[in-house]
Gaussian input, Z-matrix of N, CA and C with variables (Angstrom, degrees):
# hf/3-21g

backbone

0 1
 N
 C     1     B1
 C     2     B2     1     A1
 N     3     B3     2     A2     1     D1
 C     4     B4     3     A3     2     D2
 C     5     B5     4     A4     3     D3
 N     6     B6     5     A5     4     D4
 C     7     B7     6     A6     5     D5
 C     8     B8     7     A7     6     D6
 N     9     B9     8     A8     7     D7
 C    10    B10     9     A9     8     D8
 C    11    B11    10    A10     9     D9
 N    12    B12    11    A11    10    D10
 C    13    B13    12    A12    11    D11
 C    14    B14    13    A13    12    D12
 N    15    B15    14    A14    13    D13
 C    16    B16    15    A15    14    D14
 C    17    B17    16    A16    15    D15
 N    18    B18    17    A17    16    D16
 C    19    B19    18    A18    17    D17
 C    20    B20    19    A19    18    D18
 N    21    B21    20    A20    19    D19
 C    22    B22    21    A21    20    D20
 C    23    B23    22    A22    21    D21
 N    24    B24    23    A23    22    D22
 C    25    B25    24    A24    23    D23
 C    26    B26    25    A25    24    D24
 N    27    B27    26    A26    25    D25
 C    28    B28    27    A27    26    D26
 C    29    B29    28    A28    27    D27
 N    30    B30    29    A29    28    D28
 C    31    B31    30    A30    29    D29
 C    32    B32    31    A31    30    D30
 N    33    B33    32    A32    31    D31
 C    34    B34    33    A33    32    D32
 C    35    B35    34    A34    33    D33
 N    36    B36    35    A35    34    D34
 C    37    B37    36    A36    35    D35
 C    38    B38    37    A37    36    D36
 N    39    B39    38    A38    37    D37
 C    40    B40    39    A39    38    D38
 C    41    B41    40    A40    39    D39
 N    42    B42    41    A41    40    D40
 C    43    B43    42    A42    41    D41
 C    44    B44    43    A43    42    D42
 N    45    B45    44    A44    43    D43
 C    46    B46    45    A45    44    D44
 C    47    B47    46    A46    45    D45
 N    48    B48    47    A47    46    D46
 C    49    B49    48    A48    47    D47
 C    50    B50    49    A49    48    D48
 N    51    B51    50    A50    49    D49
 C    52    B52    51    A51    50    D50
 C    53    B53    52    A52    51    D51
 N    54    B54    53    A53    52    D52
 C    55    B55    54    A54    53    D53
 C    56    B56    55    A55    54    D54
 N    57    B57    56    A56    55    D55
 C    58    B58    57    A57    56    D56
 C    59    B59    58    A58    57    D57
 N    60    B60    59    A59    58    D58
 C    61    B61    60    A60    59    D59
 C    62    B62    61    A61    60    D60
 N    63    B63    62    A62    61    D61
 C    64    B64    63    A63    62    D62
 C    65    B65    64    A64    63    D63
 N    66    B66    65    A65    64    D64
 C    67    B67    66    A66    65    D65
 C    68    B68    67    A67    66    D66
 N    69    B69    68    A68    67    D67
 C    70    B70    69    A69    68    D68
 C    71    B71    70    A70    69    D69
 N    72    B72    71    A71    70    D70
 C    73    B73    72    A72    71    D71
 C    74    B74    73    A73    72    D72
 N    75    B75    74    A74    73    D73
 C    76    B76    75    A75    74    D74
 C    77    B77    76    A76    75    D75
 N    78    B78    77    A77    76    D76
 C    79    B79    78    A78    77    D77
 C    80    B80    79    A79    78    D78
 N    81    B81    80    A80    79    D79
 C    82    B82    81    A81    80    D80
 C    83    B83    82    A82    81    D81
 N    84    B84    83    A83    82    D82
 C    85    B85    84    A84    83    D83
 C    86    B86    85    A85    84    D84
 N    87    B87    86    A86    85    D85
 C    88    B88    87    A87    86    D86
 C    89    B89    88    A88    87    D87
 N    90    B90    89    A89    88    D88
 C    91    B91    90    A90    89    D89
 C    92    B92    91    A91    90    D90
 N    93    B93    92    A92    91    D91
 C    94    B94    93    A93    92    D92
 C    95    B95    94    A94    93    D93
 N    96    B96    95    A95    94    D94
 C    97    B97    96    A96    95    D95
 C    98    B98    97    A97    96    D96
 N    99    B99    98    A98    97    D97
 C   100   B100    99    A99    98    D98
 C   101   B101   100   A100    99    D99
 N   102   B102   101   A101   100   D100
 C   103   B103   102   A102   101   D101
 C   104   B104   103   A103   102   D102
 N   105   B105   104   A104   103   D103
 C   106   B106   105   A105   104   D104
 C   107   B107   106   A106   105   D105
 N   108   B108   107   A107   106   D106
 C   109   B109   108   A108   107   D107
 C   110   B110   109   A109   108   D108
 N   111   B111   110   A110   109   D109
 C   112   B112   111   A111   110   D110
 C   113   B113   112   A112   111   D111
 N   114   B114   113   A113   112   D112
 C   115   B115   114   A114   113   D113
 C   116   B116   115   A115   114   D114
 N   117   B117   116   A116   115   D115
 C   118   B118   117   A117   116   D116
 C   119   B119   118   A118   117   D117
 N   120   B120   119   A119   118   D118
 C   121   B121   120   A120   119   D119
 C   122   B122   121   A121   120   D120
 N   123   B123   122   A122   121   D121
 C   124   B124   123   A123   122   D122
 C   125   B125   124   A124   123   D123
 N   126   B126   125   A125   124   D124
 C   127   B127   126   A126   125   D125
 C   128   B128   127   A127   126   D126
 N   129   B129   128   A128   127   D127
 C   130   B130   129   A129   128   D128
 C   131   B131   130   A130   129   D129
 N   132   B132   131   A131   130   D130
 C   133   B133   132   A132   131   D131
 C   134   B134   133   A133   132   D132
 N   135   B135   134   A134   133   D133
 C   136   B136   135   A135   134   D134
 C   137   B137   136   A136   135   D135
 N   138   B138   137   A137   136   D136
 C   139   B139   138   A138   137   D137
 C   140   B140   139   A139   138   D138
 N   141   B141   140   A140   139   D139
 C   142   B142   141   A141   140   D140
 C   143   B143   142   A142   141   D141
 N   144   B144   143   A143   142   D142
 C   145   B145   144   A144   143   D143
 C   146   B146   145   A145   144   D144
 N   147   B147   146   A146   145   D145
 C   148   B148   147   A147   146   D146
 C   149   B149   148   A148   147   D147
 N   150   B150   149   A149   148   D148
 C   151   B151   150   A150   149   D149
 C   152   B152   151   A151   150   D150
 N   153   B153   152   A152   151   D151
 C   154   B154   153   A153   152   D152
 C   155   B155   154   A154   153   D153
 N   156   B156   155   A155   154   D154
 C   157   B157   156   A156   155   D155
 C   158   B158   157   A157   156   D156
 N   159   B159   158   A158   157   D157
 C   160   B160   159   A159   158   D158
 C   161   B161   160   A160   159   D159
 N   162   B162   161   A161   160   D160
 C   163   B163   162   A162   161   D161
 C   164   B164   163   A163   162   D162
 N   165   B165   164   A164   163   D163
 C   166   B166   165   A165   164   D164
 C   167   B167   166   A166   165   D165
 N   168   B168   167   A167   166   D166
 C   169   B169   168   A168   167   D167
 C   170   B170   169   A169   168   D168
 N   171   B171   170   A170   169   D169
 C   172   B172   171   A171   170   D170
 C   173   B173   172   A172   171   D171
 N   174   B174   173   A173   172   D172
 C   175   B175   174   A174   173   D173
 C   176   B176   175   A175   174   D174
 N   177   B177   176   A176   175   D175
 C   178   B178   177   A177   176   D176
 C   179   B179   178   A178   177   D177
 N   180   B180   179   A179   178   D178
 C   181   B181   180   A180   179   D179
 C   182   B182   181   A181   180   D180
 N   183   B183   182   A182   181   D181
 C   184   B184   183   A183   182   D182
 C   185   B185   184   A184   183   D183
 N   186   B186   185   A185   184   D184
 C   187   B187   186   A186   185   D185
 C   188   B188   187   A187   186   D186
 N   189   B189   188   A188   187   D187
 C   190   B190   189   A189   188   D188
 C   191   B191   190   A190   189   D189
 N   192   B192   191   A191   190   D190
 C   193   B193   192   A192   191   D191
 C   194   B194   193   A193   192   D192
 N   195   B195   194   A194   193   D193
 C   196   B196   195   A195   194   D194
 C   197   B197   196   A196   195   D195
 N   198   B198   197   A197   196   D196
 C   199   B199   198   A198   197   D197
 C   200   B200   199   A199   198   D198
 N   201   B201   200   A200   199   D199
 C   202   B202   201   A201   200   D200
 C   203   B203   202   A202   201   D201
 N   204   B204   203   A203   202   D202
 C   205   B205   204   A204   203   D203
 C   206   B206   205   A205   204   D204
 N   207   B207   206   A206   205   D205
 C   208   B208   207   A207   206   D206
 C   209   B209   208   A208   207   D207
 N   210   B210   209   A209   208   D208
 C   211   B211   210   A210   209   D209
 C   212   B212   211   A211   210   D210
 N   213   B213   212   A212   211   D211
 C   214   B214   213   A213   212   D212
 C   215   B215   214   A214   213   D213
 N   216   B216   215   A215   214   D214
 C   217   B217   216   A216   215   D215
 C   218   B218   217   A217   216   D216
 N   219   B219   218   A218   217   D217
 C   220   B220   219   A219   218   D218
 C   221   B221   220   A220   219   D219
 N   222   B222   221   A221   220   D220
 C   223   B223   222   A222   221   D221
 C   224   B224   223   A223   222   D222
 N   225   B225   224   A224   223   D223
 C   226   B226   225   A225   224   D224
 C   227   B227   226   A226   225   D225
 N   228   B228   227   A227   226   D226
 C   229   B229   228   A228   227   D227
 C   230   B230   229   A229   228   D228
 N   231   B231   230   A230   229   D229
 C   232   B232   231   A231   230   D230
 C   233   B233   232   A232   231   D231
 N   234   B234   233   A233   232   D232
 C   235   B235   234   A234   233   D233
 C   236   B236   235   A235   234   D234
 N   237   B237   236   A236   235   D235
 C   238   B238   237   A237   236   D236
 C   239   B239   238   A238   237   D237
 N   240   B240   239   A239   238   D238
 C   241   B241   240   A240   239   D239
 C   242   B242   241   A241   240   D240
 N   243   B243   242   A242   241   D241
 C   244   B244   243   A243   242   D242
 C   245   B245   244   A244   243   D243
 N   246   B246   245   A245   244   D244
 C   247   B247   246   A246   245   D245
 C   248   B248   247   A247   246   D246
 N   249   B249   248   A248   247   D247
 C   250   B250   249   A249   248   D248
 C   251   B251   250   A250   249   D249
 N   252   B252   251   A251   250   D250
 C   253   B253   252   A252   251   D251
 C   254   B254   253   A253   252   D252
 N   255   B255   254   A254   253   D253
 C   256   B256   255   A255   254   D254
 C   257   B257   256   A256   255   D255
 N   258   B258   257   A257   256   D256
 C   259   B259   258   A258   257   D257
 C   260   B260   259   A259   258   D258
 N   261   B261   260   A260   259   D259
 C   262   B262   261   A261   260   D260
 C   263   B263   262   A262   261   D261
 N   264   B264   263   A263   262   D262
 C   265   B265   264   A264   263   D263
 C   266   B266   265   A265   264   D264
 N   267   B267   266   A266   265   D265
 C   268   B268   267   A267   266   D266
 C   269   B269   268   A268   267   D267
 N   270   B270   269   A269   268   D268
 C   271   B271   270   A270   269   D269
 C   272   B272   271   A271   270   D270
 N   273   B273   272   A272   271   D271
 C   274   B274   273   A273   272   D272
 C   275   B275   274   A274   273   D273
 N   276   B276   275   A275   274   D274
 C   277   B277   276   A276   275   D275
 C   278   B278   277   A277   276   D276
 N   279   B279   278   A278   277   D277
 C   280   B280   279   A279   278   D278
 C   281   B281   280   A280   279   D279
 N   282   B282   281   A281   280   D280
 C   283   B283   282   A282   281   D281
 C   284   B284   283   A283   282   D282
 N   285   B285   284   A284   283   D283
 C   286   B286   285   A285   284   D284
 C   287   B287   286   A286   285   D285
 N   288   B288   287   A287   286   D286
 C   289   B289   288   A288   287   D287
 C   290   B290   289   A289   288   D288
 N   291   B291   290   A290   289   D289
 C   292   B292   291   A291   290   D290
 C   293   B293   292   A292   291   D291
 N   294   B294   293   A293   292   D292
 C   295   B295   294   A294   293   D293
 C   296   B296   295   A295   294   D294
 N   297   B297   296   A296   295   D295
 C   298   B298   297   A297   296   D296
 C   299   B299   298   A298   297   D297
 N   300   B300   299   A299   298   D298
 C   301   B301   300   A300   299   D299
 C   302   B302   301   A301   300   D300
 N   303   B303   302   A302   301   D301
 C   304   B304   303   A303   302   D302
 C   305   B305   304   A304   303   D303
 N   306   B306   305   A305   304   D304
 C   307   B307   306   A306   305   D305
 C   308   B308   307   A307   306   D306
 N   309   B309   308   A308   307   D307
 C   310   B310   309   A309   308   D308
 C   311   B311   310   A310   309   D309
 N   312   B312   311   A311   310   D310
 C   313   B313   312   A312   311   D311
 C   314   B314   313   A313   312   D312
 N   315   B315   314   A314   313   D313
 C   316   B316   315   A315   314   D314
 C   317   B317   316   A316   315   D315
 N   318   B318   317   A317   316   D316
 C   319   B319   318   A318   317   D317
 C   320   B320   319   A319   318   D318
 N   321   B321   320   A320   319   D319
 C   322   B322   321   A321   320   D320
 C   323   B323   322   A322   321   D321
 N   324   B324   323   A323   322   D322
 C   325   B325   324   A324   323   D323
 C   326   B326   325   A325   324   D324
 N   327   B327   326   A326   325   D325
 C   328   B328   327   A327   326   D326
 C   329   B329   328   A328   327   D327

   B1=1.4363
   B2=1.5207
   B3=1.3762
   B4=1.4833
   B5=1.5271
   B6=1.2945
   B7=1.4919
   B8=1.4951
   B9=1.3258
   B10=1.4754
   B11=1.5228
   B12=1.3602
   B13=1.4726
   B14=1.5195
   B15=1.3294
   B16=1.4508
   B17=1.5235
   B18=1.3391
   B19=1.5057
   B20=1.5498
   B21=1.3314
   B22=1.4849
   B23=1.4873
   B24=1.3222
   B25=1.4543
   B26=1.5773
   B27=1.2769
   B28=1.4081
   B29=1.4996
   B30=1.3743
   B31=1.4555
   B32=1.5136
   B33=1.3131
   B34=1.4941
   B35=1.4749
   B36=1.2903
   B37=1.5493
   B38=1.5644
   B39=1.3548
   B40=1.4247
   B41=1.5564
   B42=1.3827
   B43=1.4819
   B44=1.5699
   B45=1.3155
   B46=1.4730
   B47=1.5503
   B48=1.3041
   B49=1.4965
   B50=1.4871
   B51=1.3855
   B52=1.3922
   B53=1.4601
   B54=1.2821
   B55=1.4853
   B56=1.5128
   B57=1.2547
   B58=1.4940
   B59=1.5325
   B60=1.3908
   B61=1.4618
   B62=1.4826
   B63=1.3353
   B64=1.4493
   B65=1.5679
   B66=1.3500
   B67=1.5024
   B68=1.5039
   B69=1.3205
   B70=1.3705
   B71=1.5255
   B72=1.3006
   B73=1.5090
   B74=1.5158
   B75=1.3008
   B76=1.4330
   B77=1.5149
   B78=1.3201
   B79=1.5066
   B80=1.5392
   B81=1.2677
   B82=1.4872
   B83=1.5312
   B84=1.3589
   B85=1.3938
   B86=1.5577
   B87=1.3527
   B88=1.4747
   B89=1.4905
   B90=1.3784
   B91=1.4856
   B92=1.5552
   B93=1.2748
   B94=1.4568
   B95=1.5427
   B96=1.2898
   B97=1.4475
   B98=1.5048
   B99=1.3147
   B100=1.4628
   B101=1.5240
   B102=1.3667
   B103=1.4153
   B104=1.5605
   B105=1.3630
   B106=1.4893
   B107=1.5048
   B108=1.2714
   B109=1.4668
   B110=1.5018
   B111=1.3799
   B112=1.4671
   B113=1.5445
   B114=1.3543
   B115=1.4305
   B116=1.4819
   B117=1.3193
   B118=1.4919
   B119=1.5244
   B120=1.4145
   B121=1.4692
   B122=1.5327
   B123=1.3640
   B124=1.4250
   B125=1.5596
   B126=1.3247
   B127=1.4710
   B128=1.5210
   B129=1.3046
   B130=1.4887
   B131=1.5534
   B132=1.3664
   B133=1.4643
   B134=1.5049
   B135=1.3188
   B136=1.4172
   B137=1.5301
   B138=1.3149
   B139=1.4184
   B140=1.5264
   B141=1.3432
   B142=1.4872
   B143=1.5142
   B144=1.2681
   B145=1.4754
   B146=1.5409
   B147=1.3381
   B148=1.4771
   B149=1.5228
   B150=1.3580
   B151=1.4485
   B152=1.4728
   B153=1.3493
   B154=1.4956
   B155=1.5291
   B156=1.2895
   B157=1.4758
   B158=1.5304
   B159=1.3073
   B160=1.4354
   B161=1.4939
   B162=1.3273
   B163=1.4431
   B164=1.5185
   B165=1.3899
   B166=1.4321
   B167=1.5226
   B168=1.3527
   B169=1.4474
   B170=1.5135
   B171=1.3202
   B172=1.4476
   B173=1.6036
   B174=1.2783
   B175=1.5225
   B176=1.4938
   B177=1.3120
   B178=1.5200
   B179=1.5030
   B180=1.3127
   B181=1.3987
   B182=1.5122
   B183=1.4005
   B184=1.4315
   B185=1.5336
   B186=1.3502
   B187=1.4526
   B188=1.5385
   B189=1.3064
   B190=1.4473
   B191=1.5163
   B192=1.2915
   B193=1.5127
   B194=1.5535
   B195=1.2727
   B196=1.4520
   B197=1.5678
   B198=1.3010
   B199=1.3971
   B200=1.5980
   B201=1.3233
   B202=1.3994
   B203=1.5697
   B204=1.3010
   B205=1.4414
   B206=1.4994
   B207=1.3328
   B208=1.4313
   B209=1.5130
   B210=1.3491
   B211=1.4956
   B212=1.4968
   B213=1.2892
   B214=1.4640
   B215=1.5862
   B216=1.3152
   B217=1.4495
   B218=1.4678
   B219=1.3371
   B220=1.4992
   B221=1.5302
   B222=1.3102
   B223=1.4408
   B224=1.5370
   B225=1.3383
   B226=1.5142
   B227=1.5421
   B228=1.3080
   B229=1.4411
   B230=1.4678
   B231=1.3361
   B232=1.5140
   B233=1.4802
   B234=1.3754
   B235=1.4671
   B236=1.4873
   B237=1.3404
   B238=1.4819
   B239=1.4956
   B240=1.3257
   B241=1.4532
   B242=1.5548
   B243=1.3259
   B244=1.4687
   B245=1.4636
   B246=1.3570
   B247=1.4357
   B248=1.5557
   B249=1.3726
   B250=1.4471
   B251=1.4885
   B252=1.3046
   B253=1.4581
   B254=1.5637
   B255=1.2916
   B256=1.4509
   B257=1.5208
   B258=1.1305
   B259=1.4833
   B260=1.5509
   B261=1.3373
   B262=1.4453
   B263=1.5224
   B264=1.3534
   B265=1.4362
   B266=1.5129
   B267=1.2337
   B268=1.4774
   B269=1.5209
   B270=1.3026
   B271=1.4882
   B272=1.5580
   B273=1.2486
   B274=1.4281
   B275=1.6034
   B276=1.3059
   B277=1.4931
   B278=1.5714
   B279=1.2820
   B280=1.5170
   B281=1.5423
   B282=1.3403
   B283=1.4457
   B284=1.5198
   B285=1.2382
   B286=1.4701
   B287=1.4701
   B288=1.3751
   B289=1.4348
   B290=1.5558
   B291=1.3633
   B292=1.4240
   B293=1.5548
   B294=1.2848
   B295=1.4741
   B296=1.5487
   B297=1.4378
   B298=1.3285
   B299=1.5302
   B300=1.3012
   B301=1.5368
   B302=1.4988
   B303=1.3228
   B304=1.4566
   B305=1.5797
   B306=1.3212
   B307=1.4276
   B308=1.5174
   B309=1.3214
   B310=1.4368
   B311=1.5293
   B312=1.2564
   B313=1.4951
   B314=1.5388
   B315=1.3412
   B316=1.4639
   B317=1.4972
   B318=1.2484
   B319=1.4839
   B320=1.5086
   B321=1.3474
   B322=1.3876
   B323=1.5231
   B324=1.3832
   B325=1.4278
   B326=1.5096
   B327=1.3085
   B328=1.5055
   B329=1.4805
   A1=110.66
   A2=111.51
   A3=114.88
   A4=107.04
   A5=114.05
   A6=118.57
   A7=112.96
   A8=116.26
   A9=122.98
   A10=105.46
   A11=113.66
   A12=117.90
   A13=110.69
   A14=111.41
   A15=119.27
   A16=109.66
   A17=114.99
   A18=120.43
   A19=105.12
   A20=115.01
   A21=118.94
   A22=109.21
   A23=116.07
   A24=122.37
   A25=108.23
   A26=121.26
   A27=123.57
   A28=114.93
   A29=117.74
   A30=124.01
   A31=111.63
   A32=117.57
   A33=120.27
   A34=112.09
   A35=117.01
   A36=122.30
   A37=105.72
   A38=121.65
   A39=123.89
   A40=109.76
   A41=114.16
   A42=119.90
   A43=108.74
   A44=114.37
   A45=120.45
   A46=109.37
   A47=119.49
   A48=122.12
   A49=109.13
   A50=121.30
   A51=128.89
   A52=113.16
   A53=121.05
   A54=123.48
   A55=113.80
   A56=118.27
   A57=120.07
   A58=105.01
   A59=113.49
   A60=117.95
   A61=114.66
   A62=117.73
   A63=121.24
   A64=105.79
   A65=113.79
   A66=117.86
   A67=106.79
   A68=124.37
   A69=125.61
   A70=112.21
   A71=115.80
   A72=121.46
   A73=111.59
   A74=119.08
   A75=122.25
   A76=112.05
   A77=119.69
   A78=120.94
   A79=108.67
   A80=122.43
   A81=121.03
   A82=112.21
   A83=121.33
   A84=120.05
   A85=113.14
   A86=113.16
   A87=117.46
   A88=107.54
   A89=120.48
   A90=124.10
   A91=109.88
   A92=119.15
   A93=121.96
   A94=111.65
   A95=117.16
   A96=121.48
   A97=112.32
   A98=119.76
   A99=121.60
   A100=113.34
   A101=119.83
   A102=119.42
   A103=107.48
   A104=112.18
   A105=117.32
   A106=108.80
   A107=120.27
   A108=123.05
   A109=107.61
   A110=112.64
   A111=118.96
   A112=110.61
   A113=114.05
   A114=119.68
   A115=111.43
   A116=118.39
   A117=123.53
   A118=112.77
   A119=114.06
   A120=115.89
   A121=109.29
   A122=121.93
   A123=123.79
   A124=108.73
   A125=117.63
   A126=117.95
   A127=110.73
   A128=117.20
   A129=122.21
   A130=112.80
   A131=111.48
   A132=114.33
   A133=113.76
   A134=118.26
   A135=124.40
   A136=117.63
   A137=116.39
   A138=120.33
   A139=113.97
   A140=116.30
   A141=117.45
   A142=109.02
   A143=114.56
   A144=119.59
   A145=108.99
   A146=117.33
   A147=116.53
   A148=109.55
   A149=113.26
   A150=120.54
   A151=113.80
   A152=114.45
   A153=123.28
   A154=107.09
   A155=115.43
   A156=119.49
   A157=111.21
   A158=115.55
   A159=125.66
   A160=108.09
   A161=121.92
   A162=123.67
   A163=109.93
   A164=118.32
   A165=120.24
   A166=109.57
   A167=117.01
   A168=121.86
   A169=111.21
   A170=113.69
   A171=116.52
   A172=109.48
   A173=115.44
   A174=118.61
   A175=111.73
   A176=114.22
   A177=121.44
   A178=110.02
   A179=119.52
   A180=126.49
   A181=114.81
   A182=111.00
   A183=116.28
   A184=113.46
   A185=117.16
   A186=122.40
   A187=110.80
   A188=116.50
   A189=125.18
   A190=109.52
   A191=115.18
   A192=120.61
   A193=114.11
   A194=115.23
   A195=121.83
   A196=112.64
   A197=115.62
   A198=122.16
   A199=107.51
   A200=115.91
   A201=123.11
   A202=109.41
   A203=117.48
   A204=118.67
   A205=115.49
   A206=117.18
   A207=121.66
   A208=111.57
   A209=116.44
   A210=122.35
   A211=107.61
   A212=120.45
   A213=125.55
   A214=111.60
   A215=110.42
   A216=117.51
   A217=108.78
   A218=119.80
   A219=120.99
   A220=108.75
   A221=115.89
   A222=120.40
   A223=106.93
   A224=114.81
   A225=117.12
   A226=108.38
   A227=115.86
   A228=121.17
   A229=106.95
   A230=114.23
   A231=121.27
   A232=108.35
   A233=115.48
   A234=120.54
   A235=108.62
   A236=115.41
   A237=118.42
   A238=107.98
   A239=114.52
   A240=119.84
   A241=107.49
   A242=113.50
   A243=116.38
   A244=108.78
   A245=114.65
   A246=122.68
   A247=105.63
   A248=113.46
   A249=118.54
   A250=108.30
   A251=116.66
   A252=118.83
   A253=109.75
   A254=115.94
   A255=118.62
   A256=110.71
   A257=131.36
   A258=126.53
   A259=108.60
   A260=116.08
   A261=117.32
   A262=114.22
   A263=118.76
   A264=121.44
   A265=113.42
   A266=117.80
   A267=122.65
   A268=114.37
   A269=117.85
   A270=120.52
   A271=110.29
   A272=115.78
   A273=118.11
   A274=107.70
   A275=111.33
   A276=118.92
   A277=105.51
   A278=112.99
   A279=116.75
   A280=109.14
   A281=114.49
   A282=118.45
   A283=112.15
   A284=121.61
   A285=125.98
   A286=109.30
   A287=116.05
   A288=119.77
   A289=103.05
   A290=115.76
   A291=119.05
   A292=112.02
   A293=117.91
   A294=121.60
   A295=105.97
   A296=117.37
   A297=120.14
   A298=111.86
   A299=116.27
   A300=120.84
   A301=109.32
   A302=113.98
   A303=120.46
   A304=104.26
   A305=116.11
   A306=120.01
   A307=107.75
   A308=114.53
   A309=119.77
   A310=112.74
   A311=117.51
   A312=120.51
   A313=108.39
   A314=114.33
   A315=117.68
   A316=114.37
   A317=122.76
   A318=124.35
   A319=110.39
   A320=125.17
   A321=124.67
   A322=110.02
   A323=115.99
   A324=119.40
   A325=117.24
   A326=119.66
   A327=118.58
   A328=111.56
   D1=142.99
   D2=177.79
   D3=-122.20
   D4=164.50
   D5=176.76
   D6=-106.06
   D7=145.18
   D8=-178.69
   D9=-127.09
   D10=138.38
   D11=172.53
   D12=-90.92
   D13=132.00
   D14=-177.39
   D15=-133.75
   D16=161.86
   D17=175.44
   D18=-107.11
   D19=126.90
   D20=173.64
   D21=-93.66
   D22=138.36
   D23=-178.10
   D24=-101.04
   D25=108.48
   D26=-171.19
   D27=-105.14
   D28=29.23
   D29=179.07
   D30=-56.86
   D31=-50.07
   D32=-176.53
   D33=-59.97
   D34=-44.14
   D35=-177.08
   D36=-65.09
   D37=-43.05
   D38=-178.54
   D39=-65.37
   D40=-40.07
   D41=179.11
   D42=-59.55
   D43=-49.32
   D44=-178.59
   D45=-59.64
   D46=-41.64
   D47=-178.36
   D48=-65.34
   D49=-23.28
   D50=177.99
   D51=-95.93
   D52=7.17
   D53=179.81
   D54=76.88
   D55=19.91
   D56=179.35
   D57=-109.56
   D58=111.51
   D59=-178.80
   D60=-111.22
   D61=-2.02
   D62=176.65
   D63=-121.36
   D64=145.77
   D65=-176.45
   D66=-70.67
   D67=-21.45
   D68=-179.89
   D69=-72.17
   D70=-16.27
   D71=177.18
   D72=-66.56
   D73=-13.10
   D74=177.93
   D75=-93.36
   D76=-17.32
   D77=-171.84
   D78=-63.50
   D79=-48.90
   D80=-175.39
   D81=-72.62
   D82=-39.72
   D83=177.66
   D84=-62.46
   D85=-35.00
   D86=179.80
   D87=-70.97
   D88=-42.96
   D89=175.12
   D90=-55.94
   D91=-41.35
   D92=179.59
   D93=-63.02
   D94=-27.81
   D95=178.96
   D96=-95.73
   D97=9.80
   D98=174.01
   D99=85.94
   D100=10.01
   D101=176.98
   D102=-101.49
   D103=115.42
   D104=-176.67
   D105=-104.07
   D106=99.26
   D107=171.62
   D108=-131.86
   D109=154.56
   D110=-175.44
   D111=-69.78
   D112=166.58
   D113=174.99
   D114=-64.00
   D115=-37.34
   D116=175.52
   D117=-58.38
   D118=-42.28
   D119=-177.51
   D120=-75.10
   D121=-33.43
   D122=173.44
   D123=-61.10
   D124=-41.11
   D125=179.57
   D126=-65.79
   D127=-39.59
   D128=177.00
   D129=-60.23
   D130=-47.93
   D131=-178.62
   D132=-68.67
   D133=-30.37
   D134=176.32
   D135=-74.87
   D136=-31.95
   D137=-174.12
   D138=-98.20
   D139=-27.32
   D140=178.49
   D141=-127.35
   D142=152.15
   D143=178.51
   D144=-69.61
   D145=122.73
   D146=179.30
   D147=-72.68
   D148=152.88
   D149=174.52
   D150=-78.15
   D151=-31.15
   D152=173.91
   D153=-146.35
   D154=149.72
   D155=177.21
   D156=-136.08
   D157=147.71
   D158=177.32
   D159=-69.45
   D160=138.55
   D161=-178.68
   D162=-68.41
   D163=-34.46
   D164=177.99
   D165=-61.60
   D166=-43.20
   D167=177.46
   D168=-60.43
   D169=-46.10
   D170=-176.70
   D171=-65.82
   D172=-40.87
   D173=175.27
   D174=-58.33
   D175=-45.77
   D176=-178.54
   D177=-61.49
   D178=-47.52
   D179=176.07
   D180=-53.89
   D181=-47.52
   D182=178.46
   D183=-65.35
   D184=-35.49
   D185=177.13
   D186=-65.91
   D187=-47.39
   D188=-177.49
   D189=-60.63
   D190=-46.20
   D191=-174.39
   D192=-93.48
   D193=2.79
   D194=-178.27
   D195=50.49
   D196=53.27
   D197=-173.78
   D198=-138.15
   D199=179.05
   D200=178.02
   D201=-113.34
   D202=163.38
   D203=174.36
   D204=-54.76
   D205=-29.70
   D206=179.52
   D207=-68.28
   D208=-27.06
   D209=178.16
   D210=-74.53
   D211=-40.12
   D212=178.46
   D213=-67.40
   D214=-50.24
   D215=-173.33
   D216=-107.12
   D217=113.77
   D218=-178.96
   D219=-111.94
   D220=127.16
   D221=-179.90
   D222=-83.93
   D223=131.85
   D224=-174.84
   D225=-144.20
   D226=162.48
   D227=174.67
   D228=-116.99
   D229=135.25
   D230=-178.63
   D231=-123.03
   D232=143.91
   D233=175.46
   D234=-79.31
   D235=134.94
   D236=-178.36
   D237=-128.19
   D238=126.58
   D239=179.38
   D240=-79.33
   D241=140.50
   D242=176.27
   D243=-76.95
   D244=138.04
   D245=-174.46
   D246=-72.01
   D247=138.06
   D248=177.13
   D249=-87.62
   D250=153.39
   D251=-178.87
   D252=-66.59
   D253=130.09
   D254=-174.02
   D255=-76.67
   D256=-62.42
   D257=-174.40
   D258=-99.71
   D259=57.45
   D260=-179.72
   D261=-79.67
   D262=-9.98
   D263=173.33
   D264=-106.57
   D265=10.57
   D266=-177.60
   D267=104.69
   D268=175.61
   D269=-175.88
   D270=-65.54
   D271=148.54
   D272=174.11
   D273=151.03
   D274=176.05
   D275=179.53
   D276=-120.66
   D277=112.02
   D278=-179.89
   D279=59.79
   D280=-125.77
   D281=179.63
   D282=-84.41
   D283=-7.56
   D284=-179.63
   D285=-76.98
   D286=132.92
   D287=179.75
   D288=-132.66
   D289=145.83
   D290=-179.95
   D291=-68.24
   D292=150.17
   D293=179.17
   D294=-109.95
   D295=132.23
   D296=-178.13
   D297=-67.24
   D298=132.13
   D299=-179.29
   D300=-76.04
   D301=142.68
   D302=176.51
   D303=-112.69
   D304=128.67
   D305=178.84
   D306=-103.91
   D307=126.28
   D308=178.45
   D309=-137.43
   D310=153.55
   D311=178.64
   D312=-74.52
   D313=142.23
   D314=179.16
   D315=-58.46
   D316=-28.37
   D317=-176.20
   D318=-87.20
   D319=-4.37
   D320=178.18
   D321=-105.91
   D322=135.25
   D323=173.68
   D324=-71.54
   D325=161.42
   D326=-176.98
   D327=-66.29

């Protein structure tokens, strides 16, 4: 096994600690801080870790939730299993293996 460094996105946990249980609870506070994003985008940011984030949005989230970026983004190490080779014994599905077809003329015996 190897280890991999990842960033954990803790927005949902921080929202719950502040009594916000719906993603739409963030829409109005973000609007008050000048961050205009759709409800769908708020939902996406709250439910999945974003690959990139606008610094204005990050600052607004920290202000709304009274936290720091370190609270939202947590650096962690995870154990990763190395992938085993999938078709290392040849083509097939599980124990099933293809059988080579034999072509013969109908008038000739086996």
